[in-house]
GUFITOR-74712 format. One record per residue (C-alpha): residue in one letter; residue number from 1; z, x, y. Coordinates in Angstrom, 2 decimals, decimal comma, m for minus. Example, Ala and Ser with C-alpha at 12.3 -4.5 7.8 and 13.67 -1.06 7.14 Angstrom:
BEGIN
r a&k 1&Z 7,80&X 12,30&Y m4,50 .
r s&k 2&Z 7,14&X 13,67&Y m1,06 .
//
This chain:
BEGIN
r m&k 1&Z m77,36&X 3,21&Y 29,28 .
r i&k 2&Z m78,18&X 5,34&Y 26,22 .
r a&k 3&Z m81,93&X 4,87&Y 26,84 .
r g&k 4&Z m81,50&X 5,89&Y 30,48 .
r n&k 5&Z m79,62&X 9,03&Y 29,47 .
r r&k 6&Z m82,33&X 9,89&Y 26,94 .
r i&k 7&Z m85,08&X 9,54&Y 29,58 .
r h&k 8&Z m83,10&X 11,70&Y 31,99 .
r a&k 9&Z m82,64&X 14,34&Y 29,29 .
r e&k 10&Z m86,37&X 14,32&Y 28,48 .
r l&k 11&Z m87,25&X 14,80&Y 32,15 .
r s&k 12&Z m84,71&X 17,60&Y 32,46 .
r d&k 13&Z m86,20&X 19,36&Y 29,44 .
r a&k 14&Z m89,75&X 18,97&Y 30,75 .
r t&k 15&Z m88,97&X 20,30&Y 34,24 .
r p&k 16&Z m86,70&X 23,36&Y 34,25 .
r p&k 17&Z m84,35&X 23,56&Y 37,23 .
r l&k 18&Z m85,13&X 25,85&Y 40,13 .
r t&k 19&Z m83,34&X 29,17&Y 39,97 .
r a&k 20&Z m82,27&X 31,93&Y 42,34 .
r r&k 21&Z m85,91&X 33,08&Y 42,41 .
r f&k 22&Z m86,78&X 29,95&Y 44,36 .
r l&k 23&Z m83,96&X 30,55&Y 46,85 .
r d&k 24&Z m85,27&X 34,09&Y 47,31 .
r a&k 25&Z m88,68&X 32,60&Y 48,11 .
r v&k 26&Z m87,13&X 30,29&Y 50,72 .
r a&k 27&Z m85,47&X 33,34&Y 52,27 .
r l&k 28&Z m88,78&X 35,23&Y 52,40 .
r a&k 29&Z m90,54&X 32,21&Y 53,90 .
r s&k 30&Z m87,83&X 32,01&Y 56,54 .
r e&k 31&Z m88,26&X 35,70&Y 57,29 .
r a&k 32&Z m92,02&X 35,32&Y 57,65 .
r h&k 33&Z m92,14&X 31,96&Y 59,47 .
r g&k 34&Z m88,64&X 31,36&Y 60,81 .
r s&k 35&Z m89,56&X 31,59&Y 64,50 .
r q&k 36&Z m92,88&X 29,72&Y 64,17 .
r r&k 37&Z m93,55&X 26,11&Y 65,08 .
r r&k 38&Z m96,27&X 23,76&Y 63,90 .
r k&k 39&Z m99,22&X 24,11&Y 66,29 .
r g&k 40&Z m98,60&X 22,21&Y 69,51 .
r t&k 41&Z m95,20&X 20,88&Y 68,43 .
r a&k 42&Z m91,53&X 21,83&Y 68,31 .
r i&k 43&Z m91,44&X 21,27&Y 64,54 .
r p&k 44&Z m90,30&X 24,39&Y 62,64 .
r y&k 45&Z m93,10&X 25,74&Y 60,47 .
r l&k 46&Z m90,68&X 25,80&Y 57,55 .
r a&k 47&Z m90,85&X 22,00&Y 57,53 .
r h&k 48&Z m94,47&X 22,20&Y 56,38 .
r l&k 49&Z m93,61&X 24,66&Y 53,62 .
r l&k 50&Z m90,74&X 22,51&Y 52,39 .
r v&k 51&Z m92,88&X 19,35&Y 52,32 .
r v&k 52&Z m95,70&X 21,11&Y 50,45 .
r t&k 53&Z m93,20&X 22,47&Y 47,95 .
r g&k 54&Z m91,74&X 19,01&Y 47,47 .
r l&k 55&Z m95,19&X 17,55&Y 46,82 .
r v&k 56&Z m95,87&X 20,25&Y 44,24 .
r l&k 57&Z m92,61&X 19,53&Y 42,43 .
r e&k 58&Z m93,14&X 15,77&Y 42,56 .
r d&k 59&Z m96,56&X 16,32&Y 41,01 .
r g&k 60&Z m95,00&X 18,16&Y 38,05 .
r g&k 61&Z m95,27&X 21,73&Y 39,27 .
r n&k 62&Z m93,07&X 24,44&Y 37,76 .
r e&k 63&Z m90,97&X 27,03&Y 39,54 .
r d&k 64&Z m93,79&X 29,55&Y 39,93 .
r q&k 65&Z m95,91&X 26,89&Y 41,62 .
r a&k 66&Z m92,98&X 25,83&Y 43,83 .
r i&k 67&Z m92,44&X 29,44&Y 44,91 .
r a&k 68&Z m96,15&X 29,85&Y 45,61 .
r a&k 69&Z m96,10&X 26,65&Y 47,67 .
r m&k 70&Z m93,21&X 27,99&Y 49,72 .
r l&k 71&Z m95,08&X 31,25&Y 50,34 .
r h&k 72&Z m98,65&X 29,99&Y 50,49 .
r d&k 73&Z m99,16&X 30,82&Y 54,19 .
r t&k 74&Z m97,37&X 34,17&Y 54,36 .
r v&k 75&Z m100,46&X 36,24&Y 53,55 .
r e&k 76&Z m103,10&X 34,57&Y 55,73 .
r d&k 77&Z m100,71&X 34,09&Y 58,65 .
r g&k 78&Z m100,41&X 37,83&Y 59,23 .
r g&k 79&Z m98,71&X 39,38&Y 56,22 .
r g&k 80&Z m102,00&X 40,38&Y 54,60 .
r r&k 81&Z m102,28&X 42,46&Y 51,47 .
r a&k 82&Z m98,92&X 44,14&Y 52,07 .
r m&k 83&Z m97,19&X 40,75&Y 51,89 .
r l&k 84&Z m99,20&X 39,82&Y 48,81 .
r e&k 85&Z m98,01&X 43,00&Y 47,10 .
r r&k 86&Z m94,42&X 42,22&Y 48,08 .
r i&k 87&Z m94,78&X 38,77&Y 46,54 .
r r&k 88&Z m96,21&X 40,32&Y 43,38 .
r q&k 89&Z m93,31&X 42,76&Y 43,12 .
r d&k 90&Z m90,60&X 40,18&Y 43,88 .
r f&k 91&Z m91,95&X 37,07&Y 42,15 .
r g&k 92&Z m94,54&X 38,18&Y 39,64 .
r e&k 93&Z m98,27&X 38,20&Y 39,10 .
r r&k 94&Z m98,56&X 34,45&Y 38,58 .
r v&k 95&Z m97,04&X 33,57&Y 41,96 .
r a&k 96&Z m99,12&X 36,24&Y 43,71 .
r a&k 97&Z m102,30&X 34,93&Y 42,11 .
r i&k 98&Z m101,64&X 31,37&Y 43,35 .
r v&k 99&Z m100,80&X 32,56&Y 46,88 .
r a&k 100&Z m103,94&X 34,73&Y 47,00 .
r a&k 101&Z m106,13&X 31,87&Y 45,79 .
r c&k 102&Z m104,66&X 29,47&Y 48,38 .
r s&k 103&Z m105,24&X 31,88&Y 51,29 .
r d&k 104&Z m108,23&X 31,63&Y 53,60 .
r t&k 105&Z m108,24&X 35,41&Y 53,83 .
r l&k 106&Z m106,26&X 38,39&Y 52,56 .
r d&k 107&Z m107,14&X 40,40&Y 55,66 .
r p&k 108&Z m106,09&X 38,31&Y 58,68 .
r d&k 109&Z m108,09&X 39,00&Y 61,83 .
r p&k 110&Z m107,54&X 37,10&Y 65,09 .
r a&k 111&Z m111,29&X 37,32&Y 65,67 .
r d&k 112&Z m112,09&X 35,27&Y 62,57 .
r r&k 113&Z m113,82&X 32,00&Y 63,39 .
r w&k 114&Z m112,16&X 28,90&Y 61,95 .
r r&k 115&Z m115,33&X 27,29&Y 60,55 .
r e&k 116&Z m116,49&X 30,50&Y 58,90 .
r l&k 117&Z m113,10&X 30,93&Y 57,24 .
r k&k 118&Z m113,16&X 27,36&Y 55,98 .
r q&k 119&Z m116,73&X 27,66&Y 54,69 .
r r&k 120&Z m115,75&X 30,75&Y 52,69 .
r y&k 121&Z m112,63&X 29,01&Y 51,41 .
r l&k 122&Z m114,63&X 25,99&Y 50,23 .
r v&k 123&Z m117,03&X 28,27&Y 48,35 .
r h&k 124&Z m114,05&X 30,06&Y 46,78 .
r l&k 125&Z m112,34&X 26,78&Y 45,88 .
r a&k 126&Z m115,39&X 25,56&Y 44,00 .
r g&k 127&Z m114,91&X 28,38&Y 41,51 .
r v&k 128&Z m111,21&X 27,68&Y 40,82 .
r d&k 129&Z m110,32&X 25,98&Y 37,53 .
r d&k 130&Z m106,61&X 26,87&Y 37,42 .
r d&k 131&Z m104,63&X 23,63&Y 37,76 .
r g&k 132&Z m101,60&X 25,37&Y 39,25 .
r i&k 133&Z m103,72&X 26,77&Y 42,08 .
r l&k 134&Z m105,39&X 23,41&Y 42,64 .
r r&k 135&Z m102,02&X 21,63&Y 42,73 .
r v&k 136&Z m100,62&X 23,91&Y 45,44 .
r a&k 137&Z m103,86&X 23,87&Y 47,45 .
r l&k 138&Z m104,06&X 20,08&Y 47,28 .
r a&k 139&Z m100,44&X 19,59&Y 48,32 .
r d&k 140&Z m101,04&X 21,81&Y 51,34 .
r k&k 141&Z m104,14&X 19,85&Y 52,36 .
r v&k 142&Z m102,37&X 16,51&Y 51,90 .
r h&k 143&Z m99,56&X 17,43&Y 54,26 .
r n&k 144&Z m101,89&X 18,97&Y 56,84 .
r a&k 145&Z m104,10&X 15,88&Y 56,83 .
r r&k 146&Z m101,12&X 13,54&Y 57,10 .
r s&k 147&Z m99,76&X 15,54&Y 60,03 .
r i&k 148&Z m103,09&X 15,43&Y 61,86 .
r v&k 149&Z m103,33&X 11,66&Y 61,37 .
r r&k 150&Z m99,78&X 11,07&Y 62,56 .
r d&k 151&Z m100,31&X 13,13&Y 65,71 .
r y&k 152&Z m103,75&X 11,58&Y 66,32 .
r r&k 153&Z m102,16&X 8,13&Y 66,32 .
r d&k 154&Z m99,81&X 9,28&Y 69,09 .
r e&k 155&Z m102,07&X 11,51&Y 71,16 .
r g&k 156&Z m105,63&X 10,38&Y 70,58 .
r d&k 157&Z m108,39&X 12,87&Y 71,48 .
r a&k 158&Z m105,92&X 14,99&Y 73,45 .
r l&k 159&Z m104,72&X 16,22&Y 70,06 .
r w&k 160&Z m107,77&X 18,45&Y 69,60 .
r q&k 161&Z m106,87&X 20,56&Y 72,64 .
r r&k 162&Z m104,15&X 22,24&Y 70,61 .
r f&k 163&Z m106,68&X 23,44&Y 68,04 .
r g&k 164&Z m108,91&X 25,41&Y 70,40 .
r e&k 165&Z m112,44&X 25,54&Y 69,00 .
r r&k 166&Z m111,83&X 22,81&Y 66,42 .
r t&k 167&Z m112,95&X 19,25&Y 67,14 .
r a&k 168&Z m112,50&X 15,94&Y 65,37 .
r h&k 169&Z m115,96&X 16,47&Y 63,89 .
r d&k 170&Z m114,88&X 19,84&Y 62,48 .
r q&k 171&Z m111,76&X 18,39&Y 60,91 .
r l&k 172&Z m113,66&X 15,49&Y 59,37 .
r w&k 173&Z m116,26&X 17,90&Y 57,98 .
r y&k 174&Z m113,59&X 20,09&Y 56,40 .
r y&k 175&Z m111,35&X 17,38&Y 55,00 .
r g&k 176&Z m114,34&X 15,39&Y 53,81 .
r r&k 177&Z m115,52&X 18,39&Y 51,80 .
r l&k 178&Z m112,02&X 18,94&Y 50,41 .
r l&k 179&Z m111,70&X 15,30&Y 49,42 .
r a&k 180&Z m115,05&X 15,31&Y 47,62 .
r f&k 181&Z m113,96&X 18,41&Y 45,69 .
r f&k 182&Z m110,54&X 17,11&Y 44,64 .
r v&k 183&Z m111,88&X 13,68&Y 43,68 .
r q&k 184&Z m114,15&X 15,44&Y 41,21 .
r r&k 185&Z m111,84&X 18,18&Y 40,02 .
r r&k 186&Z m108,30&X 16,82&Y 40,32 .
r p&k 187&Z m108,13&X 13,02&Y 40,48 .
r g&k 188&Z m104,64&X 11,57&Y 40,65 .
r p&k 189&Z m101,88&X 10,49&Y 43,05 .
r l&k 190&Z m102,08&X 13,54&Y 45,31 .
r t&k 191&Z m105,82&X 13,18&Y 45,71 .
r e&k 192&Z m105,36&X 9,50&Y 46,52 .
r d&k 193&Z m102,90&X 10,54&Y 49,23 .
r l&k 194&Z m105,56&X 12,86&Y 50,63 .
r r&k 195&Z m108,15&X 10,07&Y 50,47 .
r r&k 196&Z m105,92&X 7,74&Y 52,48 .
r a&k 197&Z m105,27&X 10,35&Y 55,15 .
r v&k 198&Z m108,93&X 11,34&Y 55,48 .
r t&k 199&Z m110,01&X 7,69&Y 55,61 .
r e&k 200&Z m107,52&X 6,93&Y 58,38 .
r l&k 201&Z m108,58&X 10,02&Y 60,31 .
r a&k 202&Z m112,22&X 8,88&Y 60,16 .
r l&k 203&Z m111,29&X 5,34&Y 61,25 .
r l&k 204&Z m109,19&X 6,57&Y 64,17 .
r n&k 205&Z m111,98&X 8,85&Y 65,32 .
r a&k 206&Z m114,59&X 6,09&Y 65,03 .
r s&k 207&Z m112,36&X 3,74&Y 67,03 .
r d&k 208&Z m111,89&X 6,32&Y 69,79 .
r r&k 209&Z m115,63&X 6,95&Y 69,96 .
r c&k 210&Z m116,33&X 3,22&Y 70,24 .
r e&k 211&Z m113,79&X 2,88&Y 73,06 .
r a&k 212&Z m115,27&X 5,86&Y 74,89 .
r a&k 213&Z m118,77&X 4,42&Y 74,54 .
r a&k 214&Z m117,61&X 1,06&Y 75,85 .
r l&k 215&Z m116,04&X 2,66&Y 78,92 .
r t&k 216&Z m119,24&X 4,52&Y 79,80 .
r a&k 217&Z m121,61&X 1,59&Y 79,07 .
//
């Protein structure tokens, strides 16, 4: 019992508890995303933010990283530079820097093409060596990939209709590039989670293509 208490104390010392700053971040995320749903579903968008934040904390992230995880989509989803400045004022330069680095763009434009945004993001990511940024970015990609796989299992190729211009090929290109990057730059449990999701996505897609070919043969 004494050993168990000592281990608990060591973990408590290593990971400071979340404070009112984190609750303020949850409130801002709710303000920014409260009415949104995950694309093509009835799932509140906040669910994604909470899962990503949980993954960051489970991976050893600190409060700044947890706050950045909660707010990581607020800038690119429409808030832009004004939202980034609000985050800087309310939560500090460190949080703002992580959010900025995890955003596809700081100047959201509905006319932006998905593949061009992702190509620019991949180039940007290659120059990042800050582990806090990589942790938040990786947690986001893990949950997105898992969600795609789960919905693909249920819906098959009909899933891609909700993504407009994006196809299974596009998703496999993007997540394959992400996986190759994180395997090199941030190996560990989260990257293994991404590997499993990407592998299953590729297998599901290959299976669907084989079935389609058999039906037309």
